[in-house]
C-alpha positions in Angstrom: 0.0 0.0 0.0 1.6 3.2 -1.1 1.5 6.3 1.0 0.8 9.6 -0.6 3.8 12.0 -0.5 3.3 15.1 1.7 2.8 18.3 -0.3 6.1 19.9 -1.2 7.0 23.0 0.6 8.7 25.9 -1.0 12.5 25.6 -0.9 15.4 27.9 -1.7 15.4 26.5 -5.3 11.9 28.1 -5.8 13.1 31.5 -4.6 14.4 32.7 -8.0 11.0 31.8 -9.6 9.1 33.8 -7.0 11.4 36.7 -7.3 11.0 36.7 -11.1 7.2 36.7 -10.8 7.4 39.5 -8.3 9.6 41.6 -10.6 7.2 40.8 -13.5 4.3 42.2 -11.6 6.1 45.3 -10.4 7.6 46.2 -13.7 4.5 47.3 -15.5 3.3 49.1 -12.3 6.5 51.0 -12.1 6.4 51.9 -15.8 2.8 53.1 -15.5 3.8 55.3 -12.5 6.7 56.8 -14.4 4.5 57.5 -17.5 1.8 59.1 -15.3 4.4 61.3 -13.4 6.0 62.4 -16.7 2.7 63.3 -18.4 1.5 65.2 -15.3 4.8 67.2 -15.3 4.4 67.8 -19.1 0.9 69.1 -18.5 2.0 71.5 -15.8 5.0 72.6 -18.0 2.7 73.3 -21.0 0.2 75.2 -18.9 2.9 77.4 -17.7 4.3 77.9 -21.2 0.8 78.6 -22.6 -0.1 81.0 -19.8 3.2 82.9 -19.3 4.9 82.9 -22.7 2.6 84.7 -25.1 2.7 87.9 -27.1 2.8 89.6 -23.6 5.1 87.6 -21.4 4.4 87.3 -17.7 7.0 86.3 -15.2 6.5 83.5 -12.8 6.8 85.7 -9.8 4.2 88.2 -11.3 1.9 85.2 -12.0 2.1 84.1 -8.4 1.3 87.6 -7.3 -1.7 87.9 -9.6 -3.1 84.5 -8.6 -2.7 85.5 -5.0 -4.9 88.6 -5.5 -2.3 91.3 -6.1 -2.9 93.3 -9.2 -0.1 93.8 -11.7 -0.8 96.5 -14.4 -1.2 94.9 -17.8 -0.2 91.4 -16.8 -3.3 90.8 -14.6 -5.7 91.1 -17.6 -3.5 89.1 -20.0 -3.1 86.3 -17.5 -6.5 86.1 -15.9 -8.7 86.9 -18.9 -6.8 85.4 -21.8 -3.9 83.0 -21.5 -4.6 81.1 -18.1 -8.2 80.4 -19.0 -7.3 79.0 -22.4 -4.6 76.8 -20.8 -6.9 75.5 -18.1 -9.8 74.7 -20.4 -7.3 73.1 -22.9 -6.4 70.6 -20.1 -10.0 69.9 -19.1 -11.3 69.5 -22.6 -8.3 67.4 -23.7 -8.8 65.1 -20.8 -12.4 64.7 -21.5 -11.8 63.9 -25.2 -8.9 61.6 -24.5 -10.7 59.6 -21.8 -13.9 59.3 -23.9 -12.0 58.1 -27.0 -10.0 55.5 -25.1 -13.2 54.2 -23.3 -15.1 53.8 -26.6 -12.1 52.1 -28.3 -11.9 49.6 -25.4 -15.6 48.9 -25.4 -15.8 48.3 -29.1 -12.4 46.4 -29.1 -11.3 48.6 -32.1 -8.5 51.2 -32.1 -10.3 53.1 -34.8 -13.5 53.5 -32.9 -13.8 56.8 -31.1 -16.4 59.6 -30.8 -14.6 61.4 -33.8 -15.0 58.5 -36.1 -18.4 57.0 -35.1 -20.4 60.1 -35.5 -20.9 61.4 -31.9 -18.8 64.4 -32.4 -20.2 64.9 -36.0 -23.7 64.7 -34.5 -22.8 67.8 -32.5 -21.3 69.5 -35.5 -24.3 68.7 -37.7 -26.7 70.1 -35.2 -24.8 73.2 -34.6 -24.4 74.0 -38.3 -28.1 73.3 -38.8 -28.9 75.8 -36.0 -26.7 78.4 -37.5 -27.7 78.0 -41.2 -31.4 77.0 -40.9 -32.4 79.1 -37.9 -29.8 81.8 -37.9 -29.1 81.5 -34.2 -25.8 82.0 -32.3 -24.3 81.6 -28.9 -26.1 79.4 -26.3 -28.7 78.0 -28.8 -25.9 76.6 -31.0 -24.3 75.0 -27.9 -27.6 73.4 -26.9 -28.1 72.2 -30.4 -24.7 70.6 -30.4 -25.4 68.8 -27.1 -28.7 67.5 -28.5 -27.0 66.3 -31.7 -24.3 64.4 -29.9 -27.0 62.7 -27.7 -29.1 61.8 -30.7 -26.1 60.3 -32.6 -25.3 58.2 -29.5 -28.8 56.9 -29.2 -28.7 55.7 -32.8 -25.4 53.9 -32.2 -26.5 52.5 -28.9 -29.7 51.2 -30.5 -27.6 48.5 -32.2 -26.1 47.3 -28.9 -28.9 44.9 -28.2 -28.4 41.2 -28.7 -25.3 39.1 -28.3 -22.1 38.3 -30.1 -22.1 40.9 -33.0 -23.4 43.8 -30.9 -20.0 45.7 -31.0 -19.5 45.0 -34.7 -22.9 46.5 -35.5 -22.3 49.6 -33.4 -19.0 50.2 -35.3 -20.6 49.7 -38.7 -23.7 52.0 -37.7 -21.3 54.6 -36.3 -19.2 54.8 -39.4 -22.3 55.0 -41.6 -23.8 57.7 -39.4 -20.6 59.7 -39.5 -20.5 59.6 -43.3 -24.1 60.7 -43.6 -23.6 63.5 -41.0 -20.5 64.7 -42.8 -22.4 64.9 -46.0 -25.2 66.8 -44.3 -22.6 69.3 -42.8 -21.2 70.0 -46.2 -24.5 70.4 -47.9 -25.6 72.9 -45.2 -22.4 74.9 -45.8 -23.0 74.9 -49.5 -26.5 76.3 -49.0 -25.5 78.9 -46.4 -24.6 82.5 -47.0 -21.0 83.5 -46.7 -21.7 85.0 -43.2 -23.5 81.9 -42.0 -20.8 79.7 -43.4 -18.1 81.7 -41.6 -19.9 81.5 -38.3 -20.3 77.8 -38.8 -16.7 77.1 -39.8 -15.4 79.0 -36.7 -17.4 76.7 -34.4 -16.8 73.5 -36.4 -12.9 73.9 -36.3 -12.7 74.0 -32.5 -11.6 77.1 -30.8 -10.6 78.3 -27.3 -11.0 82.0 -28.1 -14.2 82.7 -26.2 -13.6 80.7 -23.0 -14.8 82.2 -19.7 -14.2 81.3 -16.1 -17.8 80.0 -15.9 -17.0 77.6 -18.7 -14.0 76.4 -16.8 -15.9 75.9 -13.6 -18.7 74.0 -15.3 -16.3 71.7 -17.2 -14.2 71.1 -14.2 -17.2 70.0 -12.2 -18.3 67.6 -15.1 -14.8 66.2 -15.4 -14.5 65.6 -11.7 -17.7 63.4 -11.9 -17.4 61.8 -15.3 -13.7 60.9 -15.5 -13.7 58.7 -12.3 -16.9 57.0 -13.7 -15.1 56.3 -17.0 -12.2 54.7 -15.1 -14.5 52.6 -13.0 -16.6 51.3 -15.9 -13.6 50.9 -18.3 -12.0 48.5 -15.8 -14.8 46.0 -16.5 -14.7 46.3 -20.3 -11.8 43.8 -21.0 -14.2 41.0 -20.0 -16.2 41.8 -23.2 -13.3 40.6 -25.2 -14.2 37.1 -24.1 -17.6 37.4 -25.9 -21.0 38.5 -24.7 -22.1 35.0 -23.7 -19.0 34.3 -21.6 -19.0 37.7 -20.1 -22.6 37.3 -19.1 -21.8 33.9 -17.6 -19.1 35.6 -15.5 -21.7 37.9 -14.0 -21.2 41.0 -16.3 -24.4 42.7 -17.4 -23.3 43.4 -20.9 -26.0 45.6 -22.1 -26.0 47.7 -19.0 -22.3 48.1 -19.2 -22.3 49.2 -22.8 -25.1 51.7 -22.0 -23.2 53.1 -19.0 -20.0 53.5 -20.9 -21.8 55.2 -23.8 -23.6 57.5 -21.4 -20.3 58.6 -19.8 -18.6 59.0 -23.1 -21.4 61.1 -24.6 -21.4 63.3 -21.5 -17.7 63.8 -21.7 -17.8 64.6 -25.3 -20.9 66.9 -25.1 -19.4 68.8 -22.1 -16.1 69.4 -23.9 -17.6 70.2 -27.3 -20.1 72.7 -25.8 -17.2 74.7 -24.5 -14.5 74.4 -27.2 -16.2 72.8 -30.2 -15.4 69.5 -31.8 -11.5 69.5 -31.6 -10.6 67.0 -34.2 -8.5 63.8 -33.6 -8.0 64.2 -29.9 -10.2 61.3 -28.9 -9.1 59.2 -31.8 -5.4 59.5 -31.0 -5.2 59.6 -27.2 -6.0 56.0 -26.7 -3.5 54.4 -29.1 -0.8 56.7 -27.8 -1.6 55.8 -24.2 -1.4 52.1 -25.1 2.0 52.6 -26.7 3.2 54.3 -23.5 1.8 51.7 -21.1 1.5 48.5 -23.2 -0.7 45.8 -21.8 -2.0 48.0 -19.1 -5.3 49.9 -18.6 -5.2 53.1 -20.7 -8.2 55.4 -20.0 -6.6 57.4 -17.3 -3.3 57.8 -19.3 -5.3 58.7 -22.3 -6.9 61.6 -20.5 -3.4 63.0 -19.6 -2.4 62.4 -23.3 -5.4 64.4 -24.5 -4.6 67.2 -22.1 -1.0 67.4 -23.4 -2.2 67.3 -27.1 -4.7 70.1 -26.8 -2.6 72.4 -24.6 0.4 72.0 -27.0 -1.8 72.3 -30.1 -3.3 75.5 -28.8 0.2 77.1 -28.2 1.2 76.1 -31.8 -2.1 77.5 -33.1 -1.5 80.8 -31.5 2.2 81.3 -32.2 3.5 78.9 -34.9 2.7 81.4 -37.7 3.5 85.0 -36.6 0.5 87.3 -36.8 -1.9 84.5 -37.5 -4.0 82.7 -34.8 -5.3 79.3 -36.1 -8.1 77.3 -34.6 -6.8 74.6 -32.3 -8.8 72.0 -34.2 -6.9 72.7 -37.4 -3.6 72.0 -35.6 -4.9 68.8 -34.0 -6.2 67.6 -37.4 -2.8 68.3 -39.0 -1.0 66.4 -36.3 -3.4 63.5 -36.5 -2.5 62.4 -40.0 1.3 61.6 -39.4 0.4 60.0 -36.0 -2.2 57.8 -37.7 0.4 56.7 -40.3 2.8 55.9 -37.5 0.1 53.8 -35.8 -0.6 51.9 -39.0 3.1 51.2 -39.6 4.0 50.1 -36.1 2.9 46.8 -34.5 -0.7 46.3 -33.7 -1.9 47.1 -30.3 -3.9 45.0 -27.9 -7.2 46.1 -26.3 -7.0 47.1 -22.6 -9.2 48.3 -20.0 -9.0 51.6 -18.3 
């Protein structure tokens, strides 16, 4: 009669394997921490450059005095009414666009799926142009029309999320088709518009930080503070969808509810940022893939928010000062930057889909 051998206890021979596993776990975390720290420092540096180094340069000492409440002739108006609001709203809007794009890409398991490509941003654009051209309105009504357009576009896409298996594929196809139709509608409206209406519409369509107020900053800050953590929490559950809807449901994930929740958060982020700065091109599309390159194999929505902030602040500075005497819309610069980055993405190795 054989006696079962007692369970083997860890020996010194096992120590190298345990150490290797520990290092393997710590490595990605350390890299993520370094990337986040570098991006935060880069955002702070770009904000200082955008706020202090413009046509009228403000010293750091004067900036501290002004923020502390001490008036400095000339510098106070430039800093508090022009450059600093633009820098801050660029950070907030860029973070919203970046996080929204990355969350949508993870949910649909497609690096080309973002609010820019799938018609949500174009829904805002088409509604705003329609309000300008057909009804001749400006200001707040245009903003409200843009919000309604983005929500309506999202509802059309979300209506294809029912069912199992091919839901994400249908959402992508419907989004691409919707974006093509809305783009055609925008061009048709611009052709029918008068030259003055077309000029108003094009200024809004290209994305601009020129008319930002402190009220806009506070409103966008509050929305970002609520929506960005929600995006992080929901996106953390999205990788399970990569196993398929049936298996995800068997693991306890409420697939339809999760998709609805992510879509609602994405639409809210895009709508909030678009209402303030307009549809800044390519930010949501590029931030997710860049974040996944910086932190491969790790969640990316939080990193994508920082990448989006860097992109918009840097693009706004280039738009203002790259061509002396000419102030370009920030959306034009991000659109120009998007093409080479997209080519770089296509030539490099394919990325994997991550969570947040």
